[in-house]
C-alpha positions in Angstrom: 106.2 99.3 40.5 109.1 98.3 38.3 109.2 96.4 35.0 111.4 93.5 34.3 114.7 94.7 33.0 115.1 91.9 30.5 117.9 92.5 28.0 120.4 93.5 30.7 123.1 91.0 31.5 122.3 89.0 34.7 125.8 90.0 36.0 127.0 93.5 35.4 124.5 96.3 35.1 124.4 99.5 33.0 122.4 102.5 34.2 121.6 105.4 31.8 121.8 108.9 33.4 120.4 112.0 31.8 119.9 114.4 34.8 121.1 114.5 38.4 122.3 110.9 38.2 125.0 112.2 35.9 126.5 114.6 38.5 125.3 112.8 41.7 125.1 109.1 41.0 125.3 108.1 44.7 126.6 104.6 43.8 129.9 103.0 43.0 130.6 102.2 39.4 133.3 100.5 37.3 133.0 102.6 34.2 131.4 105.9 33.2 130.9 106.4 29.4 129.1 109.0 27.3 126.0 107.4 25.7 122.9 108.0 23.5 119.6 106.4 24.5 117.1 105.9 21.7 113.3 106.3 21.8 113.2 109.0 24.5 114.3 112.6 24.9 115.3 114.6 28.0 112.5 117.0 29.1 111.5 119.0 32.2 108.2 117.2 32.3 107.8 115.9 35.8 106.2 117.9 38.7 108.5 117.3 41.7 106.7 116.9 45.0 109.6 115.4 46.9 113.2 116.1 45.7 112.9 119.6 44.2 109.4 120.8 45.3 106.4 120.0 47.3 102.8 119.1 46.5 101.8 122.7 47.4 104.7 124.3 45.4 105.9 121.8 42.9 109.2 122.1 41.1 109.9 120.5 37.7 112.4 117.8 37.1 113.7 115.9 34.1 112.1 112.8 32.7 112.7 110.8 29.6 109.7 111.4 27.5 108.7 109.5 24.3 110.4 110.3 21.0 113.8 111.1 19.8 117.0 110.3 21.6 118.9 111.6 24.6 122.6 112.1 25.2 123.8 111.3 28.7 126.1 108.9 30.6 126.1 105.2 31.2 127.5 103.7 34.3 128.7 100.1 34.4 128.0 98.5 37.8 129.9 95.4 39.0 128.0 92.2 39.1 128.6 92.1 42.9 127.0 95.5 43.4 124.0 94.9 41.0 121.3 94.2 43.6 122.4 96.9 46.1 122.7 99.5 43.3 119.3 98.7 41.8 117.8 99.0 45.3 119.4 102.4 45.9 118.5 103.8 42.5 115.0 102.5 42.7 114.6 104.2 46.2 115.6 107.4 44.6 113.9 107.3 41.2 110.7 105.4 42.0 109.6 107.4 45.1 106.3 108.5 43.7 105.8 106.1 40.8 106.0 108.7 38.1 108.9 106.8 36.4 108.8 103.3 34.8 112.0 101.3 34.9 112.9 99.9 31.5 115.8 98.3 29.7 116.5 100.8 26.9 118.8 100.5 23.8 121.9 102.7 24.1 125.0 103.3 22.0 128.1 104.1 24.0 130.5 106.8 22.8 133.0 104.0 21.9 130.4 102.4 19.6 129.3 99.6 21.9 125.5 98.9 21.8 123.7 97.5 24.9 120.6 97.7 27.0 120.8 100.0 30.0 118.4 100.5 32.9 116.6 103.8 32.4 113.7 105.6 34.1 111.1 107.0 31.8 108.2 109.3 32.4 104.8 107.7 32.9 102.4 109.9 30.9 99.4 108.7 32.7 100.7 109.7 36.2 99.4 112.8 38.0 102.9 114.2 38.2 103.5 114.1 34.5 103.5 117.7 33.3 103.9 117.1 29.6 105.2 119.8 27.3 105.0 123.2 29.0 106.1 126.5 27.5 109.4 127.9 28.6 107.9 130.6 30.8 105.8 128.1 32.7 108.8 125.8 33.1 110.9 128.6 34.5 108.1 129.7 36.9 107.9 126.2 38.3 111.7 125.8 38.5 112.0 129.1 40.3 109.5 128.2 42.9 110.6 124.6 43.6 112.5 123.6 46.7 112.4 120.1 48.2 114.4 117.5 50.1 117.4 117.8 47.7 117.3 121.6 47.6 116.4 124.3 45.1 115.0 123.3 41.7 117.1 126.1 40.1 120.3 124.4 41.3 119.2 121.1 39.8 118.6 122.6 36.4 121.8 124.7 36.4 123.9 121.7 37.7 122.5 119.5 34.9 123.1 122.1 32.2 126.7 122.8 33.6 127.5 119.1 33.6 126.2 118.6 30.0 128.4 121.6 29.0 131.5 120.1 30.7 130.9 117.0 28.6 130.6 119.0 25.4 126.9 118.4 25.2 124.1 121.0 24.6 120.5 120.9 25.5 118.7 123.9 23.9 115.6 123.5 26.1 117.5 123.6 29.3 119.5 126.6 28.0 116.2 128.4 27.2 114.9 127.8 30.7 118.1 129.1 32.3 118.0 132.2 30.1 114.3 132.7 31.2 115.3 132.4 34.9 117.9 135.2 34.3 
């Protein structure tokens, strides 16, 4: 189920990326800009049963969880690609219903403020893991392997991409240190 993405222009579309969408968007875009989303933070809080794990051996993937803010990227999608891009991103992000689609307030690196489509964790979903200690997160990440490959690669790729953009995520760094 998706929520109405009111607040986004009926023409062009902005999508906020905070995890694998940053380094593997799988859609065409007109502009890619650093951005900060308000009201949610990046967290390894979603049990992955598809992309980076299975129901029997879940991995752990990122979600936007309530509180704080999150630095990531915003992609501007041409009006002519809006529907096709939303369909593709929804097929990827809404596979199990653990994320809600919202229009979230973001500030772009150049100061512009707008509403972007973002996918936030549903805390009442069975795949919501919540706040786990670093050792448990590392254990789940180490065991996870799904349709898109090893969970460890997902976490390391996300951390590496953030570092390339000059961004730091202390929680991801702690998990990677725990993995060794």
